[in-house]
C-alpha positions as CSV (number, residue, x, y, z in Angstrom):
1,M,68.2,-66.1,88.8
2,I,66.7,-67.0,85.3
3,R,64.4,-69.8,86.2
4,G,60.7,-70.1,87.8
5,M,60.8,-69.1,92.3
6,V,61.2,-71.1,93.9
7,K,60.6,-71.9,97.9
8,F,63.3,-72.9,100.5
9,A,63.8,-74.6,103.6
10,G,64.9,-72.0,105.9
11,S,67.4,-74.4,108.2
12,S,70.9,-74.1,106.2
13,L,73.4,-76.7,105.4
14,I,76.1,-75.7,108.3
15,S,73.4,-76.1,110.7
16,S,72.3,-79.7,109.7
17,F,75.1,-81.2,108.6
18,T,75.8,-85.2,109.8
19,P,79.2,-86.1,110.8
20,F,80.7,-88.2,107.9
21,D,81.4,-91.4,110.6
22,S,77.1,-90.9,111.6
23,V,75.8,-92.0,109.1
24,L,77.4,-94.2,105.4
25,L,74.6,-94.1,102.9
26,K,73.8,-97.7,102.0
27,K,71.6,-100.4,101.3
28,H,68.4,-97.6,101.9
29,R,65.3,-99.2,100.7
30,R,63.8,-97.5,97.3
31,F,60.5,-98.5,96.0
32,S,61.2,-100.1,93.2
33,V,59.8,-99.4,89.5
34,N,61.1,-102.8,87.7
35,S,59.5,-105.1,90.3
36,F,56.4,-104.1,88.4
37,F,58.2,-106.3,84.9
38,K,58.7,-109.8,85.8
39,N,61.1,-109.8,83.0
40,S,62.8,-106.4,83.8
41,N,66.5,-107.5,84.3
42,N,66.7,-108.7,80.4
43,P,66.2,-105.3,77.8
44,R,65.2,-107.0,75.5
45,S,61.8,-108.7,77.0
46,L,61.0,-105.6,77.5
47,S,60.1,-102.8,74.3
48,T,60.9,-100.0,74.1
49,C,57.6,-98.2,74.9
50,T,58.0,-100.0,77.4
51,Q,61.4,-99.3,78.6
52,N,60.7,-95.5,78.1
53,I,57.3,-96.1,80.0
54,I,59.4,-97.1,82.6
55,L,61.8,-94.4,82.4
56,H,60.1,-91.3,82.7
57,T,58.2,-93.0,86.4
58,K,62.2,-93.0,87.2
59,A,62.8,-89.8,86.3
60,E,59.9,-88.2,87.8
61,M,60.3,-90.1,91.1
62,V,63.6,-88.6,91.2
63,A,62.6,-84.9,89.8
64,S,59.7,-84.9,92.3
65,Q,62.6,-84.9,95.7
66,Y,65.2,-82.3,93.9
67,L,65.8,-79.3,91.7
68,P,66.8,-80.2,87.9
69,P,69.8,-80.5,87.5
70,W,70.2,-76.2,85.8
71,F,73.9,-76.8,88.0
72,S,75.8,-79.8,87.5
73,V,79.6,-80.3,88.7
74,A,81.4,-82.2,86.5
75,P,82.7,-85.8,87.2
76,M,86.5,-85.8,87.4
77,M,89.1,-87.9,87.6
78,D,91.2,-87.9,90.6
79,W,89.4,-84.8,91.5
80,T,85.7,-85.5,92.6
81,D,85.9,-88.1,94.8
82,N,83.6,-88.2,98.5
83,H,86.1,-85.5,100.1
84,Y,85.7,-83.3,97.5
85,R,81.6,-83.4,97.0
86,T,81.8,-82.8,100.9
87,L,83.8,-80.1,100.2
88,A,81.1,-78.7,97.5
89,R,78.0,-79.6,99.4
90,L,78.7,-77.5,102.1
91,I,79.0,-74.7,100.0
92,S,76.3,-75.3,96.9
93,K,73.5,-77.4,98.7
94,H,71.8,-77.9,95.0
95,A,74.2,-78.2,92.4
96,W,74.3,-81.9,91.4
97,L,77.4,-83.5,92.3
98,Y,78.9,-86.5,89.8
99,T,81.2,-89.1,91.6
100,E,84.3,-89.5,89.3
101,M,84.0,-91.7,86.7
102,L,84.5,-96.1,87.9
103,A,85.2,-98.6,85.8
104,A,82.8,-102.1,86.5
105,E,85.3,-103.9,86.9
106,T,86.3,-101.6,90.3
107,I,83.1,-102.5,91.4
108,I,82.2,-105.8,91.0
109,Y,86.4,-106.5,91.7
110,Q,86.1,-104.5,95.6
111,Q,83.1,-105.9,96.8
112,G,83.8,-106.6,99.9
113,N,85.1,-103.4,99.7
114,L,82.6,-100.9,97.9
115,D,82.1,-98.6,101.1
116,R,86.0,-96.8,99.6
117,F,84.3,-96.6,96.6
118,L,80.8,-95.9,96.4
119,A,78.8,-94.7,100.0
120,F,78.9,-90.7,101.2
121,S,76.8,-89.4,103.2
122,P,73.2,-88.2,102.5
123,E,73.7,-84.0,102.1
124,Q,75.6,-84.9,99.4
125,H,72.6,-85.7,97.1
126,P,71.3,-84.9,94.6
127,I,74.0,-87.1,93.4
128,V,75.1,-89.7,89.9
129,L,77.4,-91.8,89.7
130,Q,79.1,-92.2,86.2
131,I,80.2,-95.8,85.2
132,G,82.6,-97.1,82.3
133,G,83.1,-100.3,80.5
134,S,82.2,-101.8,77.8
135,N,81.2,-105.0,79.3
136,L,77.7,-105.7,79.1
137,D,77.6,-107.9,81.7
138,N,79.9,-106.2,83.7
139,L,77.7,-103.2,83.2
140,A,74.6,-105.2,84.1
141,K,76.0,-106.3,87.8
142,A,78.5,-102.9,88.2
143,T,74.9,-101.3,88.0
144,E,72.6,-103.9,90.5
145,L,75.8,-103.7,93.3
146,A,75.8,-99.9,93.2
147,N,71.7,-99.8,93.9
148,A,72.5,-100.0,97.7
149,Y,73.9,-97.1,97.9
150,N,70.5,-95.2,96.1
151,Y,72.2,-92.9,93.6
152,D,70.4,-90.7,92.2
153,E,71.5,-91.2,88.7
154,I,73.8,-93.8,86.5
155,N,75.9,-92.3,83.8
156,L,77.9,-93.5,80.9
157,N,81.2,-92.8,80.5
158,C,81.2,-92.4,76.5
159,G,83.8,-89.3,76.3
160,C,87.2,-89.6,77.9
161,P,89.9,-89.4,76.3
162,S,92.6,-90.9,78.2
163,P,94.6,-93.8,76.7
164,K,93.9,-95.8,79.0
165,V,90.2,-95.5,79.1
166,A,89.7,-95.6,75.1
167,G,93.1,-96.4,73.7
168,H,92.5,-100.1,72.2
169,G,89.3,-98.8,71.8
170,C,88.5,-99.9,75.2
171,F,85.8,-97.4,76.8
172,G,84.8,-93.9,77.3
173,V,85.0,-91.7,73.6
174,S,86.0,-94.5,71.8
175,L,82.2,-96.0,72.5
176,M,80.6,-92.8,70.4
177,L,81.9,-94.7,67.6
178,D,79.5,-98.0,68.9
179,P,76.3,-96.7,69.4
180,K,74.4,-99.9,68.6
181,F,76.8,-100.8,72.2
182,V,75.8,-97.9,73.9
183,G,72.5,-98.2,73.6
184,E,73.0,-102.3,74.8
185,A,74.6,-101.0,77.5
186,M,71.7,-98.0,78.1
187,S,69.3,-101.0,78.3
188,V,70.6,-102.7,80.8
189,I,71.9,-100.5,83.2
190,A,68.7,-99.2,82.9
191,A,67.4,-102.6,83.1
192,N,68.9,-103.2,87.0
193,T,68.7,-100.1,88.2
194,N,65.6,-98.0,89.9
195,V,66.4,-93.9,89.0
196,P,67.2,-92.1,85.6
197,V,70.0,-93.0,83.5
198,S,72.6,-90.9,81.0
199,V,75.1,-90.6,78.7
200,K,78.1,-88.9,78.7
201,C,79.7,-87.5,75.6
202,R,81.7,-85.9,73.1
203,I,80.8,-84.2,70.1
204,G,82.8,-86.1,67.6
205,V,85.4,-88.2,68.4
206,D,88.5,-88.3,65.4
207,D,87.5,-87.7,61.9
208,H,84.1,-88.8,62.5
209,D,83.4,-85.1,63.6
210,S,79.9,-83.9,61.5
211,Y,76.8,-82.6,62.9
212,N,75.7,-85.8,61.6
213,Q,77.2,-87.9,63.2
214,L,76.4,-86.5,66.4
215,C,72.9,-86.3,65.5
216,D,73.0,-90.8,65.1
217,F,74.9,-91.0,67.5
218,I,72.1,-89.2,69.3
219,Y,69.2,-91.0,67.9
220,K,70.3,-94.6,68.0
221,V,71.0,-95.2,71.7
222,S,67.8,-92.9,72.5
223,S,66.1,-95.2,70.3
224,L,67.5,-98.5,70.9
225,S,67.5,-97.2,74.5
226,P,65.4,-95.8,77.6
227,T,68.0,-92.8,78.4
228,R,67.0,-89.3,77.6
229,H,69.3,-87.0,79.2
230,F,72.5,-86.7,77.2
231,I,75.6,-84.3,78.7
232,I,77.5,-83.1,75.7
233,H,80.9,-81.8,76.2
234,S,80.9,-79.5,72.9
235,R,85.0,-80.5,71.3
236,K,85.5,-83.4,70.0
237,A,87.9,-86.2,71.3
238,L,91.5,-86.6,69.4
239,L,92.6,-90.3,70.3
240,N,96.4,-90.0,68.5
241,G,98.8,-87.8,69.1
242,I,97.8,-85.4,72.5
243,S,97.2,-85.8,75.9
244,P,93.8,-85.0,77.7
245,A,94.4,-82.2,79.0
246,E,95.5,-80.7,75.7
247,N,92.3,-82.5,74.2
248,R,90.0,-80.6,76.5
249,T,91.6,-77.1,74.9
250,I,92.7,-77.7,71.7
251,P,89.3,-78.9,70.1
252,P,87.2,-75.9,69.5
253,L,84.2,-75.7,71.2
254,K,81.5,-75.8,69.5
255,Y,77.9,-74.9,71.6
256,E,76.3,-75.1,68.2
257,Y,76.3,-78.0,67.4
258,Y,74.3,-78.4,71.1
259,Y,71.6,-75.7,70.5
260,A,71.1,-77.0,67.4
261,L,71.0,-80.8,69.5
262,L,68.4,-79.0,71.8
263,R,66.2,-77.7,68.0
264,D,66.0,-81.2,66.6
265,F,65.7,-83.7,69.4
266,P,62.9,-81.9,71.2
267,D,62.0,-84.9,73.8
268,L,65.4,-85.2,75.1
269,T,66.9,-83.5,78.2
270,F,70.6,-81.6,77.5
271,T,73.0,-80.9,79.8
272,L,75.9,-78.2,78.3
273,N,79.4,-78.9,79.3
274,G,83.1,-77.0,78.7
275,G,84.4,-74.4,77.8
276,I,82.3,-72.4,80.7
277,N,84.0,-71.1,83.9
278,T,81.8,-69.1,85.9
279,V,78.4,-69.0,87.0
280,D,77.6,-66.1,84.5
281,E,78.5,-68.1,82.0
282,V,76.1,-70.6,83.1
283,N,73.6,-68.1,83.4
284,A,74.3,-66.5,80.0
285,A,73.9,-70.7,78.2
286,L,70.7,-70.9,80.3
287,R,69.9,-68.4,79.1
288,K,70.4,-68.7,75.1
289,G,68.1,-72.2,76.2
290,A,69.7,-74.3,77.5
291,H,68.4,-76.9,79.7
292,H,71.2,-77.7,82.0
293,V,74.6,-76.9,82.8
294,M,77.8,-78.8,84.2
295,V,81.1,-77.0,85.1
296,G,84.5,-78.5,85.6
297,R,87.8,-77.6,86.8
298,A,86.5,-73.5,87.9
299,A,84.3,-75.8,90.9
300,Y,87.0,-77.6,91.8
301,Q,89.9,-75.0,91.0
302,N,88.2,-72.4,92.7
303,P,84.9,-73.5,94.9
304,W,83.5,-70.5,96.4
305,Y,83.5,-68.1,94.1
306,T,81.9,-71.0,91.6
307,L,79.5,-73.5,93.7
308,G,79.9,-70.3,96.0
309,H,76.7,-68.3,93.6
310,V,75.1,-71.1,92.2
311,D,72.2,-71.3,95.0
312,T,71.8,-67.7,95.0
313,A,72.2,-66.5,91.2
314,I,71.1,-69.6,89.2
315,Y,68.3,-71.0,92.0
316,G,67.2,-68.1,93.6
317,A,67.8,-69.3,97.5
318,P,68.0,-66.4,99.5
319,S,72.0,-66.2,100.5
320,S,73.1,-68.4,103.3
321,G,75.5,-66.2,104.7
322,L,77.9,-68.5,105.0
323,T,81.3,-68.2,105.8
324,R,84.6,-70.2,105.0
325,R,85.1,-70.3,108.7
326,Q,81.7,-71.8,108.7
327,V,82.9,-74.2,105.9
328,V,86.7,-75.6,107.5
329,E,84.6,-76.1,110.3
330,K,82.4,-78.4,109.2
331,Y,84.6,-80.2,107.4
332,Q,87.5,-81.0,109.7
333,I,84.6,-83.0,111.3
334,Y,83.7,-84.7,108.5
335,G,88.1,-85.1,107.8
336,D,88.4,-86.0,111.5
337,A,85.6,-89.1,111.5
338,I,86.6,-90.4,107.9
339,L,90.8,-90.7,108.6
340,G,91.8,-94.4,108.6
341,T,88.4,-95.9,107.7
342,Y,89.0,-97.4,105.0
343,G,91.6,-99.8,105.9
344,N,96.1,-99.2,105.9
345,N,95.5,-95.7,107.3
346,R,93.7,-95.0,104.4
347,P,92.3,-91.9,103.7
348,H,95.3,-90.1,104.9
349,V,95.2,-86.2,106.2
350,R,96.7,-85.5,102.2
351,D,93.8,-87.5,100.7
352,V,91.7,-85.7,103.2
353,M,93.3,-82.1,102.7
354,K,93.7,-82.3,98.9
355,P,89.7,-80.0,97.4
356,L,90.6,-77.2,100.5
357,L,94.4,-76.3,98.9
358,H,91.5,-74.2,96.2
359,F,89.8,-73.1,98.8
360,F,91.1,-69.9,99.6
361,H,92.4,-69.0,95.2
362,S,93.9,-65.7,94.7
363,E,92.9,-64.5,97.7
364,P,95.5,-62.8,100.5
365,G,97.4,-66.0,102.3
366,N,96.6,-68.6,99.7
367,G,100.7,-68.7,98.8
368,L,101.4,-69.1,103.2
369,F,98.4,-71.3,103.3
370,K,99.7,-73.9,100.7
371,R,103.6,-73.2,102.1
372,K,102.5,-74.5,105.8
373,A,100.6,-77.2,104.4
374,D,102.9,-78.9,102.2
375,A,105.0,-78.7,106.7
376,A,102.1,-79.5,107.7
377,F,101.3,-82.8,105.5
378,Q,104.7,-84.4,107.2
379,T,103.4,-83.9,110.7
380,C,100.2,-83.6,111.2
381,K,97.7,-87.0,111.9
382,T,94.2,-85.6,112.0
383,V,92.4,-82.5,109.5
384,K,91.9,-80.8,113.4
385,S,96.4,-80.4,113.6
386,F,96.1,-79.6,109.5
387,L,94.6,-76.5,110.1
388,E,95.7,-75.3,113.4
389,E,99.6,-75.0,111.6
390,T,97.8,-74.0,108.2
391,I,94.6,-71.7,108.5
392,V,97.2,-68.6,110.6
393,A,97.6,-67.4,106.9
394,I,94.6,-67.2,106.1
395,P,93.3,-63.5,107.8
396,D,90.0,-63.2,109.2
397,S,88.5,-61.1,106.5
398,V,88.6,-63.9,104.0
399,L,87.8,-66.3,107.0
400,D,84.3,-64.8,108.2
401,S,83.4,-62.4,105.0
402,P,80.4,-64.1,102.9
403,I,81.0,-64.8,99.3
404,E,81.2,-61.8,97.0
405,E,80.3,-61.0,94.4
406,A,80.6,-63.4,91.7
407,P,83.6,-63.2,89.1
408,R,82.6,-62.0,85.6
409,G,81.9,-64.3,82.6
410,R,82.8,-63.7,78.9
411,E,79.3,-61.6,77.7
412,D,79.9,-62.7,73.9
413,L,80.6,-66.7,74.6
414,F,77.0,-67.4,72.8
415,A,76.0,-64.5,71.4
416,D,76.3,-65.3,68.3
417,V,75.2,-69.5,69.1
418,H,71.5,-69.3,66.7
419,D,73.2,-67.8,63.6
420,L,75.9,-70.6,63.4
421,L,73.4,-73.8,63.8
422,P,74.3,-76.4,61.4
423,P,71.4,-77.9,59.1
424,P,68.1,-79.7,60.2
425,Y,69.3,-82.8,61.4
426,K,67.3,-86.0,59.6
427,A,66.9,-89.2,61.0
428,R,68.0,-91.4,58.4
429,E,66.1,-94.3,60.3
430,Q,66.3,-97.7,58.4
431,E,69.8,-97.3,59.5
432,V,68.1,-97.6,63.6
433,L,65.8,-100.8,62.1
434,Y,69.8,-102.1,61.2
435,A,70.8,-101.8,64.0
436,Y,68.6,-103.8,66.1
């Protein structure tokens, strides 16, 4: 741990876990900052200064409840759903969790079925809702509908390169080409929620990839809205010719852009994302001055050894002695409680057990466990029966051992990053003024 020491409650997450069917977090009344401002639902009626005061108050209210997001799990489509987040929270008490991206239109059109998309158990706090969209009215309405579920932050997706999202200039990373709109969108979102707002983006799009162009985006969005937190995926996006998977590997990582943003925008908060796979590498980034760090696929594909070290190695909490058997037992309670609650027998066993298929990554018995899982999916109707059929493949020594030493990271990942910083950014204020 490289941050200040923090005192922790003695009770463990395992002992306090509440089964999903006993409480869904929704319609919980939160003190409304915006209620003090008669016209706060209209962002153009508030000065930028007033909006910033409101947002700062919101941020302080959230920050007082949880430890900072020094470590967060990235929003990932089809992966960071309610089931995965439940498993993740059983492993780490302090990691910040993000939903998978939800389109604003989905939230609006599913008003009669919102629990399926937005409900979560209170143990998942702190949790951030990521939304996507390019229609201001829909973003406002979706944000308003989400308020009933008590998320801790609302994030706008300006980084997804998928053709389904960014194609035809729809939303996702294509929004980076229109910072004026993003500023308006963030003002609308902030005016319709009582929690902080943030933007997740890349460092560039296609040939719009210079450091100054990235800074123009950050400067304009933060000047035109109360946004004070940006999550920076340190690769640019290529919208034509490569797949979303290739967009995570082909464009080179430029961590120097992220660290230059810390220098040039000292009044903003930035989270580093992209290419970071271990807690060791997270701490290396923090030692170099990163405010916060976000990890994606490593937290999903190897949850035990990634999330299992977050509380101790990053937040300085004492070891809980947690074992995988304890996690599986608690997850089974959740799984059987949620089966069929969405209607039409959804979610089914395969949906609920999907995150657990990575739980024994690289351990003895993992291959046999997955083969048994393939067969069990054909016959098992409950999570309990599924686990009875499959867990026998995993040795007791794996199930009952507390987490071992964290995997080592790349020691030189950020070694010379401060020697590579681009020249300081000089804001072109006339362009921002023109954007109004």
